[in-house]
Backbone as CSV, one residue per row, in Angstrom:
resi,resn,N_x,N_y,N_z,CA_x,CA_y,CA_z,C_x,C_y,C_z
1,UNK,83.821,71.915,100.090,84.885,72.913,100.072,84.764,73.794,101.203
2,UNK,85.957,74.090,102.034,85.924,75.054,102.997,85.603,76.550,102.782
3,UNK,84.942,77.054,103.593,84.561,78.624,103.372,85.956,79.354,103.653
4,UNK,86.501,80.160,102.538,87.699,80.903,102.917,87.488,81.985,103.831
5,UNK,86.206,82.463,103.950,86.065,83.419,105.042,86.399,83.163,106.317
6,UNK,86.347,82.028,106.576,86.577,81.186,107.949,87.834,81.506,108.394
7,UNK,88.853,81.728,107.493,90.277,82.258,107.715,90.413,83.646,108.323
8,UNK,89.223,84.217,108.211,89.382,85.628,108.717,88.337,85.852,109.849
9,UNK,87.955,84.730,110.680,87.146,84.721,111.644,87.603,85.623,112.837
10,UNK,88.859,85.863,112.981,89.283,86.737,114.081,89.579,88.106,113.646
11,UNK,89.374,88.411,112.324,89.432,89.906,111.780,88.201,90.648,112.292
12,UNK,88.591,91.900,112.391,87.405,92.904,112.507,86.656,92.824,111.172
13,UNK,85.364,93.277,111.203,84.586,93.230,110.101,83.600,94.529,110.125
14,UNK,83.449,94.972,108.870,82.407,96.070,108.611,81.342,95.330,107.792
15,UNK,80.155,95.144,108.038,78.994,94.589,107.446,78.214,95.659,106.804
16,UNK,77.931,95.870,105.588,77.066,96.887,105.051,76.090,95.925,104.251
17,UNK,74.837,96.044,104.620,73.496,95.249,103.994,72.604,96.186,103.285
18,UNK,71.907,95.651,102.400,70.896,96.436,101.811,71.074,97.458,100.963
19,UNK,72.170,97.599,100.299,72.415,98.943,99.374,71.705,98.238,97.959
20,UNK,70.690,99.143,97.762,69.641,98.792,96.758,69.585,99.881,95.810
21,UNK,69.474,99.580,94.542,69.324,100.457,93.418,68.358,99.531,92.159
22,UNK,68.134,100.294,91.222,67.582,99.657,90.063,68.688,99.553,89.045
23,UNK,68.809,98.335,88.461,69.985,98.143,87.489,69.257,97.449,86.312
24,UNK,70.118,97.271,85.242,69.538,96.691,84.105,70.376,95.451,83.696
25,UNK,70.480,94.587,84.609,71.369,93.433,84.419,70.431,92.146,84.273
26,UNK,71.033,91.191,83.378,70.208,90.107,83.087,70.495,89.599,81.789
27,UNK,70.328,88.343,81.493,70.652,87.662,80.242,69.540,87.852,79.190
28,UNK,68.106,88.276,79.713,67.224,88.359,78.819,67.041,89.799,78.501
29,UNK,66.604,90.005,77.169,66.370,91.437,76.469,65.570,92.351,77.533
30,UNK,64.394,91.845,77.854,63.487,92.728,78.820,64.113,93.135,80.028
31,UNK,65.076,92.444,80.614,65.640,92.795,81.963,66.572,94.090,81.617
32,UNK,67.120,94.085,80.425,68.126,95.181,79.957,67.189,96.388,79.827
33,UNK,66.010,96.169,79.233,65.177,97.426,78.921,64.435,97.914,80.166
34,UNK,63.767,97.091,80.987,62.998,97.545,82.063,63.750,97.627,83.393
35,UNK,64.758,97.039,83.546,65.467,97.145,84.810,64.680,96.387,85.976
36,UNK,65.272,96.333,87.042,64.846,95.661,88.338,65.720,96.025,89.431
37,UNK,65.165,95.745,90.577,65.986,96.021,91.888,67.045,95.060,92.121
38,UNK,68.142,95.588,92.631,69.271,94.830,92.910,69.576,95.185,94.460
39,UNK,69.938,94.129,95.213,70.333,94.480,96.688,71.635,94.011,96.917
40,UNK,72.583,94.562,97.350,73.892,94.095,97.718,74.368,94.405,99.024
41,UNK,74.948,93.070,99.593,75.370,93.138,101.068,76.966,92.747,100.779
42,UNK,77.538,93.285,101.808,79.070,92.961,101.898,79.588,92.974,103.258
43,UNK,80.628,92.011,103.272,81.264,91.909,104.685,82.798,92.359,104.344
44,UNK,83.219,93.267,104.973,84.750,93.849,104.650,85.510,93.094,105.932
45,UNK,86.642,92.414,105.588,87.504,92.016,106.698,88.634,92.926,106.701
46,UNK,89.003,93.495,107.896,89.921,94.621,108.124,90.398,94.592,109.439
47,UNK,91.176,95.508,109.939,91.734,95.675,111.207,91.429,96.948,111.740
48,UNK,90.644,97.182,112.926,90.373,98.349,113.462,91.327,98.906,114.404
49,UNK,92.396,98.423,114.663,93.450,98.731,115.721,93.851,100.077,115.619
50,UNK,94.123,100.561,114.449,94.741,101.949,114.431,93.601,102.874,114.460
51,UNK,92.639,102.478,113.724,91.292,103.558,113.548,90.872,103.719,115.146
52,UNK,90.829,102.684,115.921,90.134,102.818,117.217,91.252,103.582,118.185
53,UNK,92.490,103.336,117.902,93.514,104.031,118.775,93.588,105.679,118.533
54,UNK,93.246,105.937,117.432,93.312,107.317,116.861,91.886,108.027,116.681
55,UNK,90.860,107.222,116.779,89.590,107.740,116.410,89.473,108.474,115.151
56,UNK,90.197,108.189,114.123,90.324,108.909,112.861,89.718,107.874,111.660
57,UNK,88.736,108.703,110.908,88.186,107.969,110.005,89.169,107.660,108.758
58,UNK,90.187,108.355,108.677,91.184,108.209,107.585,91.978,106.844,107.897
59,UNK,91.906,106.308,109.019,92.676,105.036,109.431,91.682,103.722,109.282
60,UNK,90.626,104.029,108.471,89.785,102.778,108.451,88.965,102.867,107.227
61,UNK,88.097,102.050,106.936,87.351,101.938,105.562,86.106,102.838,105.793
62,UNK,85.872,103.718,104.974,84.673,104.759,104.907,83.460,103.815,104.441
63,UNK,82.527,103.487,105.051,81.547,102.653,104.490,80.539,103.359,103.573
64,UNK,80.365,104.600,103.581,79.760,105.513,102.779,80.381,105.537,101.455
65,UNK,81.754,105.364,101.424,82.418,105.263,100.015,82.181,103.856,99.413
66,UNK,82.138,102.922,100.361,81.702,101.498,99.681,80.490,101.430,99.076
67,UNK,79.441,102.037,100.004,78.213,101.915,99.478,77.942,102.743,98.095
68,UNK,78.666,103.775,97.956,78.626,104.444,96.604,79.323,103.714,95.509
69,UNK,80.360,102.981,95.836,80.970,102.018,94.782,79.827,101.043,94.361
70,UNK,79.186,100.513,95.440,78.263,99.423,95.049,77.140,99.947,94.156
71,UNK,76.490,100.999,94.583,75.436,101.663,93.855,75.939,102.178,92.249
72,UNK,77.037,102.491,92.443,77.672,102.843,91.001,77.727,101.603,89.982
73,UNK,78.037,100.611,90.590,77.956,99.305,89.721,76.607,98.850,89.538
74,UNK,75.709,98.846,90.519,74.302,98.532,90.161,73.651,99.321,89.198
75,UNK,73.884,100.685,89.060,73.198,101.381,88.023,73.967,101.592,86.792
76,UNK,75.435,101.119,86.703,76.149,101.213,85.673,75.920,100.281,84.578
77,UNK,77.174,99.990,83.868,76.958,99.018,82.770,76.122,97.932,82.962
78,UNK,75.278,97.733,81.959,74.467,96.493,81.863,75.257,95.181,81.722
79,UNK,74.944,94.304,82.467,75.706,93.023,82.489,74.627,91.922,82.398
80,UNK,75.178,90.699,81.665,74.316,89.583,81.619,74.239,88.654,83.038
81,UNK,75.261,88.782,83.699,75.344,87.918,84.823,75.462,88.475,86.211
82,UNK,74.812,88.294,87.235,74.956,88.939,88.516,76.313,88.400,89.244
83,UNK,76.923,87.302,88.526,78.175,86.769,89.090,79.088,87.942,88.482
84,UNK,79.060,88.465,87.307,80.104,89.284,86.851,79.991,90.640,87.709
85,UNK,78.645,90.974,88.102,78.391,92.222,88.965,79.144,92.041,90.158
86,UNK,78.860,90.903,90.964,79.530,90.675,92.199,80.937,90.785,92.133
87,UNK,81.737,90.247,91.083,83.115,90.092,91.037,83.719,91.565,90.756
88,UNK,83.044,92.422,89.856,83.472,93.659,89.673,83.318,94.664,90.866
89,UNK,82.304,94.490,91.530,82.118,95.147,92.876,83.265,94.817,93.797
90,UNK,83.462,93.444,93.968,84.499,93.039,94.919,85.919,93.592,94.579
91,UNK,86.316,93.622,93.320,87.438,94.112,92.820,87.503,95.583,93.053
92,UNK,86.550,96.311,92.532,86.596,97.798,92.865,86.843,98.120,94.320
93,UNK,86.234,97.594,95.171,86.379,97.791,96.594,87.695,97.506,96.976
94,UNK,88.321,96.398,96.551,89.662,96.029,96.909,90.643,97.161,96.321
95,UNK,90.391,97.515,95.184,91.294,98.554,94.580,91.111,99.906,95.302
96,UNK,89.840,100.133,95.620,89.561,101.736,96.455,89.874,101.762,97.975
97,UNK,89.784,100.502,98.510,89.780,100.541,99.883,90.973,99.813,100.624
98,UNK,92.145,100.611,100.918,93.450,99.925,101.318,93.351,99.117,102.602
99,UNK,92.384,99.507,103.489,92.268,98.793,104.678,91.537,97.529,104.747
100,UNK,90.873,97.175,103.497,90.229,95.872,103.368,91.116,94.897,102.946
101,UNK,91.198,93.810,103.745,92.044,92.764,103.397,91.310,91.596,102.568
102,UNK,90.183,91.548,102.863,89.253,90.471,102.145,87.725,90.874,102.251
103,UNK,87.108,90.203,101.495,85.712,90.640,101.456,84.797,89.576,100.749
104,UNK,83.475,89.665,101.246,82.489,88.976,100.474,81.345,89.828,100.162
105,UNK,80.933,89.701,98.851,79.827,90.497,98.301,78.889,89.504,97.852
106,UNK,77.616,89.999,98.192,76.256,89.183,97.777,75.517,90.059,96.933
107,UNK,75.044,89.674,95.730,74.279,90.466,94.933,72.899,89.594,94.940
108,UNK,71.827,90.287,95.388,70.548,89.681,95.401,69.743,90.203,94.315
109,UNK,68.877,89.481,93.525,68.211,89.661,92.572,66.840,89.206,92.837
110,UNK,65.933,89.978,93.616,64.521,89.381,94.203,63.564,89.333,93.203
111,UNK,63.835,90.069,91.972,62.751,89.935,90.937,63.272,89.215,89.673
112,UNK,64.129,88.219,89.963,64.606,87.452,88.738,63.507,86.801,88.044
113,UNK,63.561,86.684,86.746,62.622,85.935,85.831,62.603,84.562,86.032
114,UNK,61.938,83.965,87.255,61.902,82.736,87.514,60.408,82.126,87.456
115,UNK,60.156,81.308,86.736,58.673,80.874,86.622,57.979,80.078,87.918
116,UNK,58.774,79.849,88.937,58.279,79.349,90.109,58.266,80.405,91.281
117,UNK,57.360,80.163,92.301,57.446,81.047,93.358,58.845,80.936,94.127
118,UNK,59.492,82.087,94.580,60.699,82.045,95.042,60.845,83.441,95.956
119,UNK,61.744,83.376,96.804,61.966,84.481,97.641,63.142,85.378,97.117
120,UNK,64.113,84.925,96.656,65.182,85.640,96.245,66.231,84.811,95.542
121,UNK,67.126,85.089,94.548,68.250,84.527,94.185,69.513,85.554,94.429
122,UNK,70.579,84.922,94.753,71.771,85.584,95.251,73.084,84.823,94.870
123,UNK,73.873,85.471,94.496,75.441,84.857,94.452,76.331,85.681,95.375
124,UNK,77.112,84.938,95.753,78.249,85.468,96.725,79.572,85.172,96.317
125,UNK,80.450,86.167,96.183,81.986,85.845,96.027,82.640,86.312,97.143
126,UNK,83.796,85.671,97.419,84.877,86.146,98.340,86.118,86.401,97.519
127,UNK,86.706,87.364,98.009,87.985,87.847,97.305,89.005,88.385,98.333
128,UNK,90.271,88.066,98.160,91.213,88.544,99.139,92.123,89.546,98.325
129,UNK,92.694,90.500,99.042,93.747,91.368,98.319,95.000,90.386,98.027
130,UNK,95.453,90.724,96.752,96.570,90.004,96.337,97.707,90.159,97.331
131,UNK,98.447,89.102,97.525,99.494,89.048,98.487,99.218,88.722,99.963
132,UNK,97.794,88.806,100.090,97.219,88.413,101.547,97.148,86.818,101.561
133,UNK,97.699,86.340,102.507,97.636,84.998,102.787,96.419,84.649,103.675
134,UNK,95.827,83.610,103.302,94.566,83.186,104.035,94.894,82.741,105.379
135,UNK,95.509,83.593,106.307,95.680,83.147,107.675,94.822,84.154,108.580
136,UNK,94.033,85.080,107.876,93.281,86.038,108.592,94.017,86.534,109.792
137,UNK,93.344,86.829,110.889,93.910,87.515,112.077,94.176,89.006,111.961
138,UNK,94.317,89.680,112.937,94.593,91.026,112.922,95.748,91.409,112.085
139,UNK,95.542,92.458,111.084,96.616,93.010,110.422,97.059,92.119,109.185
140,UNK,96.242,90.886,108.893,96.631,90.244,107.915,96.697,90.791,106.599
141,UNK,97.779,90.907,105.831,97.872,91.618,104.516,97.622,93.133,104.644
142,UNK,97.945,93.594,105.766,97.588,95.235,106.075,98.353,96.023,105.001
143,UNK,97.711,96.936,104.583,98.191,97.961,103.607,97.722,99.314,104.400
144,UNK,98.410,100.401,103.841,97.943,101.684,104.264,98.778,102.621,104.997
């Protein structure tokens, strides 16, 4: 299956990695009681043309706001699946950040209750703003 993010290869990107907090997500009761660290990485596909021309934060995506959206979801409502967490984070970013055309969100669960030695478990979702065609390129699906 082709990677839909490849359609955005020529887009500008903001990469935010390692947003970490303790959350209470998991299908097992003790995960919901005790909590564990979750680490989220995201790639935001956008267009810097206007922001670069004006040197104006209001013309781009404020990554501090994105980090807060992510943290709010990690520490918020307890969910059974990290897949659900990833989808909700992605949708919230698209809802709040008009300059994001598409994004990838990866939720890492490094302390997952797995009985064998492992380094990490993660899920990644890719989402596009509705009405954005998977053509990528500067200005694809621009709003704002």
